[in-house]
C-alpha positions as CSV (number, residue, x, y, z in Angstrom):
1,M,-12.3,4.2,-7.4
2,K,-15.4,2.1,-6.8
3,W,-15.7,-1.3,-8.4
4,K,-18.3,-1.4,-11.2
5,S,-20.0,-4.4,-12.5
6,S,-18.8,-3.3,-16.0
7,Y,-15.2,-4.2,-14.8
8,A,-16.2,-7.9,-14.3
9,I,-14.4,-10.1,-16.8
10,G,-16.6,-13.2,-16.2
11,V,-14.1,-15.3,-14.3
12,E,-15.5,-15.3,-10.8
13,A,-12.4,-15.8,-8.7
14,I,-10.5,-13.1,-10.7
15,D,-13.4,-10.7,-10.5
16,K,-13.5,-11.0,-6.7
17,Q,-9.7,-10.4,-6.6
18,H,-10.1,-7.3,-8.8
19,E,-12.9,-6.1,-6.6
20,R,-10.5,-6.4,-3.6
21,L,-7.8,-4.5,-5.5
22,F,-10.3,-1.7,-6.2
23,D,-11.3,-1.6,-2.5
24,I,-7.6,-1.3,-1.4
25,S,-7.1,1.5,-4.0
26,E,-10.2,3.3,-2.8
27,R,-8.8,3.4,0.7
28,I,-5.7,5.2,-0.8
29,E,-8.0,7.7,-2.5
30,E,-9.9,8.3,0.7
31,L,-6.7,9.2,2.5
32,F,-5.9,11.6,-0.3
33,L,-9.3,13.3,0.2
34,L,-8.7,13.9,3.9
35,P,-7.4,17.4,4.7
36,G,-3.9,18.0,3.4
37,H,-2.5,19.2,6.8
38,M,-3.1,15.8,8.4
39,D,-0.1,13.4,8.7
40,K,-1.2,10.3,6.9
41,F,2.2,8.6,6.5
42,D,1.6,5.5,8.7
43,E,-1.8,4.8,7.1
44,I,-0.4,5.2,3.6
45,V,2.5,2.9,4.3
46,E,0.1,0.3,5.8
47,I,-2.2,0.4,2.7
48,I,0.7,0.3,0.3
49,E,2.1,-2.8,2.0
50,E,-1.3,-4.4,1.8
51,L,-1.6,-3.5,-1.9
52,K,1.9,-5.0,-2.6
53,A,1.0,-8.3,-0.9
54,Y,-2.4,-8.6,-2.5
55,V,-1.1,-7.7,-5.9
56,I,1.5,-10.5,-5.8
57,Y,-1.2,-13.0,-4.7
58,H,-3.6,-11.9,-7.4
59,F,-1.0,-11.8,-10.2
60,N,0.2,-15.3,-9.2
61,E,-3.4,-16.6,-9.3
62,E,-4.0,-15.0,-12.7
63,Q,-0.7,-16.2,-14.1
64,Q,-1.3,-19.8,-13.0
65,L,-4.6,-19.8,-14.8
66,M,-3.0,-18.4,-17.9
67,E,-0.4,-21.1,-17.8
68,K,-3.0,-23.8,-17.3
69,I,-4.9,-22.7,-20.5
70,Q,-1.7,-21.9,-22.4
71,Y,-2.8,-18.3,-22.9
72,P,-0.9,-17.1,-26.0
73,K,-0.3,-13.5,-24.6
74,Y,1.0,-14.8,-21.3
75,F,4.4,-13.3,-21.5
76,S,3.2,-9.8,-22.4
77,H,0.6,-10.0,-19.6
78,L,3.4,-11.1,-17.2
79,V,5.5,-8.1,-18.2
80,E,2.6,-5.7,-17.4
81,H,2.2,-7.4,-14.0
82,Q,6.0,-7.1,-13.3
83,D,5.9,-3.4,-14.4
84,F,3.1,-2.7,-12.0
85,I,4.9,-4.4,-9.1
86,E,8.1,-2.5,-9.9
87,K,6.3,0.8,-10.0
88,I,4.7,0.2,-6.6
89,N,8.0,-1.1,-5.1
90,D,9.8,2.0,-6.4
91,F,7.3,4.3,-4.7
92,D,9.5,6.7,-2.7
93,L,8.4,6.6,1.0
94,H,10.9,9.3,1.9
95,E,9.4,11.7,-0.7
96,L,5.9,10.6,0.5
97,D,6.7,11.7,4.0
98,H,7.6,15.2,2.8
99,A,4.9,15.7,0.1
100,Q,2.0,13.5,1.1
101,Q,-0.8,15.0,-1.0
102,Q,1.2,15.2,-4.2
103,Q,2.6,11.7,-3.8
104,L,-0.8,10.3,-2.9
105,R,-2.3,12.0,-6.0
106,E,0.3,10.4,-8.2
107,L,-0.2,7.0,-6.6
108,V,-4.0,7.2,-6.9
109,D,-3.7,8.3,-10.5
110,F,-1.3,5.5,-11.4
111,I,-3.2,2.7,-9.7
112,M,-6.6,3.6,-11.0
113,T,-5.4,4.2,-14.6
114,W,-3.5,1.0,-14.6
115,L,-6.2,-1.1,-13.0
116,V,-9.0,0.1,-15.2
117,E,-7.0,-0.1,-18.4
118,H,-5.5,-3.5,-17.5
119,V,-8.8,-5.0,-16.4
120,L,-10.9,-3.6,-19.3
121,E,-8.4,-4.4,-22.0
122,K,-5.9,-7.1,-21.0
123,D,-7.9,-9.1,-18.5
124,K,-11.1,-9.1,-20.6
125,A,-9.1,-10.5,-23.5
126,F,-7.7,-13.1,-21.2
127,A,-11.2,-14.0,-20.0
128,A,-12.5,-14.3,-23.5
129,Y,-9.7,-16.8,-24.2
130,C,-10.8,-18.7,-21.0
131,R,-14.3,-18.9,-22.3
132,E,-13.0,-20.3,-25.6
133,K,-11.2,-23.0,-23.7
134,N,-14.3,-23.6,-21.6
135,M,-12.5,-22.7,-18.4
C-alpha cells in the first residue's frame, strides 16, 4: 500500500494528493493486519470517513484541471471517479461490524486495485495530455 515514485504522474499537486490517498489506504491495511480478534470498528469508520472526504476533494481538484485543459476523456474519467465514490459510500458498516476482517480485506483489495490501476493508466494519460498543453 506504500506510495512509490513510479506512481507519480508528473503533476505535482495531483501527485501529492495521490500520495495522501495511499497513506489513508495504508492505514486501512494496517488495521487489517492487526489481530482479527480485536474490535476495530470505530477506527475503520473514522478512516473510511476521512477517505470519503479526501477522495471528494481530490477528485474535484483533478476534474477542475481536466475542465481547464479541456481533457477529451473528461467524462469517462468522471464516471470512474463517481463509481469509486459510490462503491465507498455503499460500503456496508453493519456488515463490517459483524465480519471486520473479511470486510477490511475486501475494502483494502478494492481501494488498492482501483488506485493503482487508475493512477497508472487513467491519470498518467491525463498527465501526458497536461504536458501536451504545457500545464
